[in-house]
N, C-alpha and C positions, 0 to 999 in steps of 0.2 A: 432059905430060898428068898430071893429078892424079886420084886415086881418091877417090870419095865414096860413102857408103852411101845407100841410098834414104831412110832416116829423116833423114839430114842435109839432103837435098834438100827433104824435107817441112818440116823446121824452117826452112830458108831461105825457102821460099814463104810459110809462115805469118808469119814475121817481116816479109817485104816487104808482105804484105797489111795487117798492123798499121801498118807505117811509112808506107805510101802508100795510104790508104783510098779515095782518089778515082781511083786507077789500076786498070785491069783487068789483074790478074796472071793469066797463063794457068793453066788447071788442070793438075794433074799427071796423067800416065797412071796407071792403076791398077797396083798391084804384083801381078804374076802369082804364082800358087802352083801347085806341082806336086801334083795331087790323086790321080791314078791312073797305072797303068802306061802307058797309051796317051799320056797327057799327058807322062809322064816321057820317053818315047821321042822326043817332039817338043819336049822342053824346050829344046834348042839353038835351034830356030826361035823359040820363045817368048822366050827370053833375048835373041836378036838383035833381035826386034821391040821388046821393052821398052827395050833399050839405045838403039835408034833414036829411040823416043818420048821418052826422057829427054834425049837429046842435042838433039832438037827443042825441048823445053821450055827447056833451058839456053840455046840459041841465041836463043830469043825473049826471055829475060830479058836476055841480053847485048846485044840490039838495042834495049833501052829506055834511052835516054840519061839520063832522070831517075833511074832505078834505079842505073845504073852510076856516075853522078857524085855522087849525093846519099845513097847508102846506104853506110855504113862497112863493111857486111858483104859486099858482092858481090865486090869485088876480092880480099880474102883467101880467100873461098870458091873463087874460080876459080884463084887463084895459089899459095896456101900449100901447101908440101909436107905430106904426110900427118902426119908427126910433130908439126910445129909447129901444124898445124890442130887436131889432137886435144888438144894441151896448152894451147892459147891461144884460137884463134878459135872453136872449137866451144863451149868453156865460156862465152865471152862471148856468143855467139849464144843459147845456152840461158838464160843469165841475163837477157838482154834480153827473150826470149820470156816468161819467168816474170814479169818486171816488167809487160809489156803485159797479160798475163792477169790479174794482180792489179788493175791499174787498170780494166780492162774487166770 
């Protein structure tokens, strides 16, 4: 199992939307925030729900053959250990996103 931050999943989704404009890339679940004491006391439940929803999103991406076979980003996103992901893959993903944003 690999660990990814929510912002990294957001970056992956944005990159896939740019890379595959004709595919329907599923939406991400909203990032939850703890705003008050009652919410804080139920934060464990909220985190479990958010984790489930993120896992569902990632399974949907993994079930898309075009994305899995034709994007150079998905395999490293799912497989790279945290240290090599942060020092290599994530930097390349963010550079590609910057290039897409510049062109569009």
